[in-house]
C-alpha positions in Angstrom: 0.0 0.0 0.0 2.2 2.8 -1.2 2.4 5.5 -3.8 2.0 3.1 -6.7 -1.3 1.8 -5.2 -2.9 5.3 -5.2 -1.5 5.9 -8.7 -3.3 2.8 -9.8 -6.6 4.1 -8.4 -6.1 7.4 -10.2 -5.5 5.4 -13.4 -8.7 3.4 -12.9 -10.7 6.6 -12.5 -9.1 8.1 -15.6 -9.3 5.1 -17.9 -12.4 3.2 -16.7 -14.3 6.0 -15.1 -14.5 4.2 -11.7 -14.7 6.8 -9.0 -11.7 6.8 -6.6 -14.1 7.2 -3.6 -15.9 4.0 -4.7 -12.6 2.0 -4.9 -11.4 3.4 -1.6 -14.5 2.0 0.0 -13.8 -1.4 -1.7 -10.2 -1.3 -0.5 -11.2 -0.6 3.0 -13.7 -3.5 2.9 -10.9 -5.7 1.5 -8.5 -4.8 4.2 -11.0 -5.5 6.9 -11.8 -8.9 5.4 -8.1 -9.8 5.2 -7.6 -8.6 8.8 -10.4 -10.7 10.1 -9.2 -13.7 8.2 -5.8 -13.3 9.6 -6.6 -12.4 13.2 -10.1 -13.9 13.7 -13.6 -13.0 12.8 -14.3 -11.3 16.1 -11.3 -8.9 15.9 -12.0 -5.2 15.2 -10.0 -2.9 13.0 -10.0 0.7 11.8 -8.7 1.5 8.4 -7.3 5.0 7.5 -6.9 5.7 3.8 -5.3 9.0 3.0 -5.1 9.8 -0.8 -3.5 13.1 -0.1 -0.6 11.6 1.8 -0.7 8.4 -0.3 -0.8 6.5 3.0 -2.7 3.5 4.3 -2.8 2.7 8.1 -4.5 0.0 10.1 -5.4 0.1 13.8 -6.5 -2.9 15.8 -9.2 -1.9 18.3 -9.8 -3.3 21.8 -12.5 -2.5 24.3 -10.8 -1.3 27.5 -12.1 -3.4 30.4 -11.2 -4.3 34.0 -11.0 -8.0 33.3 -10.4 -9.6 29.9 -12.8 -12.3 28.8 -12.1 -12.2 25.1 -8.4 -11.4 24.2 -9.5 -10.9 20.6 -11.6 -7.8 21.4 -10.6 -6.7 24.9 -7.7 -5.3 26.8 -7.1 -4.3 30.5 -6.9 -0.7 31.5 -3.2 -1.3 32.6 -2.2 -2.7 29.2 -4.2 0.0 27.4 -2.3 2.8 29.2 1.0 1.2 28.2 -0.1 1.9 24.6 -1.4 5.4 25.4 -1.8 7.0 28.9 -5.0 8.7 27.8 -7.0 5.4 27.3 -9.6 4.9 30.0 -11.9 2.2 31.2 -15.0 1.8 28.9 -13.1 3.4 26.0 -11.5 1.9 22.9 -7.7 1.4 22.6 -6.0 1.2 19.3 -2.8 -0.5 18.3 -1.3 0.4 14.9 -0.5 -2.6 12.7 2.3 -2.9 10.2 1.0 -3.7 6.7 4.0 -5.9 6.0 3.0 -8.2 8.8 0.0 -9.6 6.9 0.3 -13.2 5.7 0.3 -13.8 2.0 -3.1 -15.5 2.2 -4.6 -12.4 3.8 -3.0 -10.1 1.1 -4.4 -12.4 -1.6 -7.9 -12.1 0.0 -7.7 -8.3 -0.1 -6.5 -8.4 -3.7 -9.4 -10.6 -4.7 -12.0 -8.3 -3.0 -10.4 -5.3 -4.8 -10.5 -7.0 -8.2 -14.2 -8.0 -7.5 -14.9 -4.3 -6.7 -13.4 -3.3 -10.0 -15.5 -5.8 -11.9 -18.7 -4.8 -10.1 -18.0 -1.1 -11.0 -17.4 -2.0 -14.6 -20.6 -4.1 -14.8 -22.5 -1.2 -13.2 -21.0 1.2 -15.8 -21.9 -1.2 -18.7 -25.4 -1.6 -17.4 -25.8 2.2 -17.2 -24.4 2.7 -20.6 -26.7 0.1 -22.2 -29.7 1.5 -20.3 -29.0 4.8 -21.9 -29.1 3.1 -25.3 -32.4 1.2 -24.6 -34.6 1.4 -27.7 -31.8 3.1 -29.6 -29.6 2.1 -32.5 -26.0 1.3 -31.9 -23.3 0.3 -34.4 -21.6 -3.0 -33.7 -18.7 -4.9 -35.2 -19.3 -8.5 -36.3 -16.8 -10.8 -34.5 -17.9 -14.2 -35.6 -21.0 -16.2 -36.7 -21.8 -19.6 -35.2 -22.1 -22.1 -38.0 -24.6 -24.2 -36.1 -27.0 -21.7 -34.5 -26.5 -18.8 -36.9 -26.1 -16.5 -33.9 -23.7 -13.6 -34.4 -21.3 -12.3 -31.8 -20.8 -8.6 -32.0 -18.6 -6.0 -30.3 -20.8 -3.1 -29.3 -17.9 -1.0 -28.1 -19.0 -1.6 -24.5 -18.9 -5.4 -24.4 -19.6 -8.5 -26.5 -23.2 -9.3 -27.2 -25.2 -11.8 -29.3 -27.5 -11.1 -32.2 -29.5 -14.3 -32.2 -30.6 -15.8 -35.5 -34.3 -15.0 -34.8 -33.5 -11.3 -34.5 -31.7 -11.2 -37.9 -33.4 -10.1 -41.1 -34.2 -13.3 -43.0 -31.5 -14.2 -45.6 -28.9 -11.7 -44.4 -25.3 -12.8 -43.8 -22.4 -11.0 -42.1 -18.7 -10.9 -42.7 -16.3 -10.8 -39.7 -15.3 -7.2 -39.1 -18.4 -5.8 -40.8 -20.1 -2.8 -39.1 -23.9 -3.3 -38.7 -26.6 -1.3 -37.0 -28.6 -3.1 -34.3 -31.6 -2.0 -32.1 -31.3 -2.5 -28.3 -34.7 -4.0 -27.3 -33.9 -5.0 -23.7 -31.3 -4.6 -21.0 -31.4 -6.9 -18.0 -29.1 -6.9 -15.0 -27.3 -10.3 -14.5 -24.7 -11.4 -12.0 -22.1 -11.6 -14.8 -23.0 -8.3 -16.3 -25.8 -6.8 -18.4 -27.7 -9.1 -20.7 -28.5 -7.1 -23.8 -31.1 -8.2 -26.4 -30.3 -6.9 -29.9 -32.5 -6.9 -33.0 -32.5 -6.1 -36.6 -36.1 -7.2 -37.1 -37.8 -4.9 -34.6 -40.0 -2.0 -36.0 -38.0 0.3 -33.8 -34.9 -0.2 -36.0 -36.8 1.3 -39.0 -38.1 4.2 -36.9 -34.6 5.0 -35.6 -33.1 4.8 -39.1 -35.6 7.4 -40.4 -34.8 9.6 -37.4 -31.1 9.4 -38.2 -31.6 10.0 -42.0 -34.3 12.6 -42.1 -33.5 16.1 -40.6 -37.1 17.1 -40.6 -37.8 14.2 -38.1 -34.8 15.2 -36.0 -36.0 18.8 -35.6 -39.6 17.7 -34.9 -41.2 19.1 -38.1 -42.1 15.6 -39.3 -43.4 13.0 -36.8 -43.5 9.2 -37.2 -47.0 8.2 -36.1 -46.5 4.5 -36.5 -44.4 1.7 -37.9 -45.4 -1.9 -38.8 -43.0 -4.4 -40.3 -42.4 -7.9 -41.6 -38.6 -7.9 -41.5 -36.8 -8.6 -44.8 -40.0 -8.1 -46.8 -41.9 -4.9 -46.2 -42.5 -2.1 -43.8 -45.1 0.6 -43.6 -44.3 4.0 -41.9 -46.9 6.6 -41.2 -45.7 10.1 -41.0 -47.3 13.5 -40.2 -46.0 17.1 -40.8 -46.5 19.9 -38.2 -45.8 22.4 -41.0 -48.3 22.5 -43.8 -45.5 23.6 -46.2 -43.5 20.5 -45.6 -44.5 17.3 -47.3 -43.8 14.5 -44.8 -43.7 11.7 -47.4 -41.3 13.7 -49.6 -39.1 14.6 -46.7 -38.7 10.9 -45.9 -38.0 9.9 -49.5 -35.5 12.8 -50.0 -34.1 14.3 -53.2 -33.6 11.7 -55.9 -34.8 9.1 -53.2 -31.5 9.3 -51.5 -32.8 9.1 -47.9 -35.1 6.2 -48.4 -32.5 4.4 -50.5 -30.0 4.6 -47.7 -32.5 3.1 -45.3 -33.5 0.3 -47.7 -29.8 -0.5 -48.2 -29.2 -0.8 -44.5 -32.2 -3.2 -44.3 -31.0 -5.4 -47.1 -33.5 -4.3 -49.8 -36.6 -4.4 -47.6 -39.5 -2.5 -49.3 -40.8 0.5 -47.4 -44.1 2.3 -47.9 -44.2 5.8 -46.6 -47.8 6.6 -45.6 -49.2 10.1 -45.0 -51.0 10.0 -41.6 -54.5 11.5 -41.3 -56.8 12.0 -38.4 -59.6 11.0 -40.7 -59.8 7.2 -40.6 -61.0 6.8 -44.2 -58.1 8.8 -45.5 -55.6 7.0 -43.3 -56.8 3.5 -44.2 -56.8 4.4 -47.9 -53.2 5.6 -47.7 -52.1 2.6 -45.6 -53.2 0.2 -48.4 -50.7 1.9 -50.8 -49.6 1.1 -53.5 -53.2 0.1 -54.3 -55.7 2.7 -55.5 -58.7 2.7 -53.2 -62.2 3.8 -54.4 -64.0 4.0 -51.1 -63.6 3.3 -47.4 -66.6 2.7 -45.2 -66.3 2.5 -41.4 -68.8 -0.1 -40.4 -68.1 -0.5 -36.7 -65.5 0.5 -34.1 -62.2 -0.5 -35.6 -63.9 -2.4 -38.5 -64.1 -1.1 -42.1 -64.9 -2.1 -45.6 -62.7 -1.1 -48.5 -63.8 -1.0 -52.2 -61.3 -1.3 -55.1 -61.4 -1.9 -58.8 -60.9 -5.5 -59.8 -57.4 -4.9 -61.2 -56.4 -3.4 -57.8 -57.7 -6.2 -55.6 -54.5 -8.4 -55.6 -52.4 -5.3 -55.1 -54.5 -4.1 -52.1 -54.4 -7.6 -50.5 -50.8 -8.2 -51.3 -48.8 -11.4 -51.6 -50.2 -13.9 -49.1 -52.3 -11.0 -47.6 -49.2 -9.0 -46.5 -50.3 -5.5 -47.7 -53.7 -5.7 -46.1 -52.2 -7.3 -42.9 -49.6 -4.5 -42.5 -52.2 -1.8 -43.2 -54.5 -3.3 -40.6 -51.7 -3.3 -38.0 -50.7 0.3 -38.9 -54.2 1.7 -38.6 -55.6 -0.5 -35.9 -58.6 -1.4 -38.1 -59.9 -4.8 -39.3 -60.0 -4.3 -43.1 -62.4 -6.2 -45.4 -61.5 -5.5 -49.1 -64.2 -5.8 -51.8 -64.4 -5.2 -55.5 -66.4 -2.2 -56.4 -69.7 -3.0 -58.3 
């Protein structure tokens, strides 16, 4: 416990962001643990850590009594006064211990407790950092892909995490060292550190990509009202403009379709329909069934509607295996019955 020790604490604070005060508390606990292991569980000790003087001191404590019943914790008045003439009956006498007198086993115990303190602090920092990124996009580096499970191990810059096969866009593959964007769906505290769930199939990924790509969304002019998605195939994004002079659909597409193209590229070619949101259900439902042309929307009941289209628009409105109608229903919250106009 010397100058190098306190320099190490300074370095931990600087490089890992672990507060020196936290580590000093852990060091004190470690020294108490080592002392009790060396001298007995009932023995008492006071630790003095002085970062300014770069000094560590230990004092064994005894209760001053007339007759000693427990030598581990008690001392007679006569013996106490030999240590310091000011000690009195009923008080506490202290005897300074030399750090070098600790056995190797005790020192190893202290070291292990200190290391554990560092690990706990690092885990706490990782959890806090991930919690700040909950439901956000992070860029991760692909480290390796498991040939059996298809799970991908990635380096998030904070720690290693796993992008499981079920959270990957169907058909996509990754090269080691490739940078990919992932969506943090969940952060759970575990004994070994934070357990982070990553996804590339979550609708939140599409929403965050638009927020990154479209300045009008960043400044609050254009608002994303809803996203529904079948990853790897098609997404529908409903947008609304607070400024009547700003076209929300055009803002999301961008000049020469640059903005939407960048997002589609990131999603591996997934089709994206940009829908203009409307407070009028008929208008919203009609837009949500894009790219089909809708003749009429009739609201029949709460959250139930009937839609009429020309015969040549029926398959387009329904979509392959019902996908277009299914996504439109999820986006609007309406059960949609599509009919051919008479």
